[in-house]
C-alpha positions in Angstrom: 30.5 190.9 196.5 31.2 187.2 196.3 32.7 187.2 199.7 29.9 189.1 201.4 29.5 187.5 204.9 25.7 187.3 204.6 25.5 186.1 201.0 24.2 182.6 201.8 21.7 183.7 204.5 18.8 181.6 203.1 20.8 178.4 203.7 20.7 179.1 207.5 16.9 178.8 207.6 14.4 176.0 207.6 10.8 176.8 207.0 7.8 174.7 208.0 4.7 176.1 206.2 2.3 173.7 208.1 3.4 175.0 211.5 4.0 178.5 210.1 7.6 178.7 211.6 11.0 179.8 210.4 13.9 178.3 212.3 17.5 179.6 212.1 20.5 177.4 212.6 21.6 179.5 215.6 18.4 178.6 217.5 16.0 181.5 216.6 12.4 180.3 215.9 9.7 182.6 214.6 6.0 181.8 214.5 3.8 183.5 211.9 0.1 184.2 212.0 -2.2 186.0 209.6 -3.2 189.6 210.4 -7.0 190.1 210.7 -8.3 192.4 208.0 -5.0 192.5 206.1 -5.0 189.9 203.3 -1.5 188.5 202.8 -0.1 190.2 205.9 1.5 188.2 208.7 2.7 188.9 212.2 5.9 187.2 213.3 6.7 186.4 216.9 10.0 185.1 218.3 9.2 181.9 220.2 12.7 180.6 220.8 16.1 182.2 220.9 19.7 180.9 221.0 20.8 179.5 224.4 22.8 180.9 225.9 21.8 184.3 224.5 25.1 186.0 223.8 25.7 189.7 223.1 26.4 188.9 219.4 22.9 187.3 219.2 21.4 190.5 220.6 23.3 192.6 218.0 22.0 190.4 215.2 18.4 190.1 216.4 16.9 192.8 214.2 18.6 191.3 211.1 17.5 187.8 212.0 13.9 188.9 212.5 13.9 190.6 209.1 15.3 187.5 207.5 12.7 185.3 209.2 9.9 187.4 207.7 11.5 187.5 204.3 12.2 183.8 204.1 8.8 182.8 205.4 7.0 185.0 202.8 9.3 183.6 200.0 8.4 180.1 201.0 4.7 180.8 201.1 4.8 182.5 197.7 6.8 179.6 196.2 4.2 177.1 197.5 1.3 178.9 195.9 
C-alpha cells in the first residue's frame, strides 16, 4: 500500500476557504456554494480545467471532482 499511486492526493490540492475554492496542481479549480435548505451541504462547480485538456484529464475527471469535494469539506471542518 505504501506505493499506491494516489496515496498523497491531498498534497496536490490547495484550498481557499475565503473564496470557497479547491485548486488542483493540474489546473482543475472547483468553486463551492452552500445548498439552500440543506445545512452543511455544498454544491461544487468546476470553474477551470487543465489546458490543454488531454484524454488523461477526462479519464481522471470524476476522481478529481470527488477529491475536490472531500478536501474542501475536510478543510472547512478543520477550520471550525
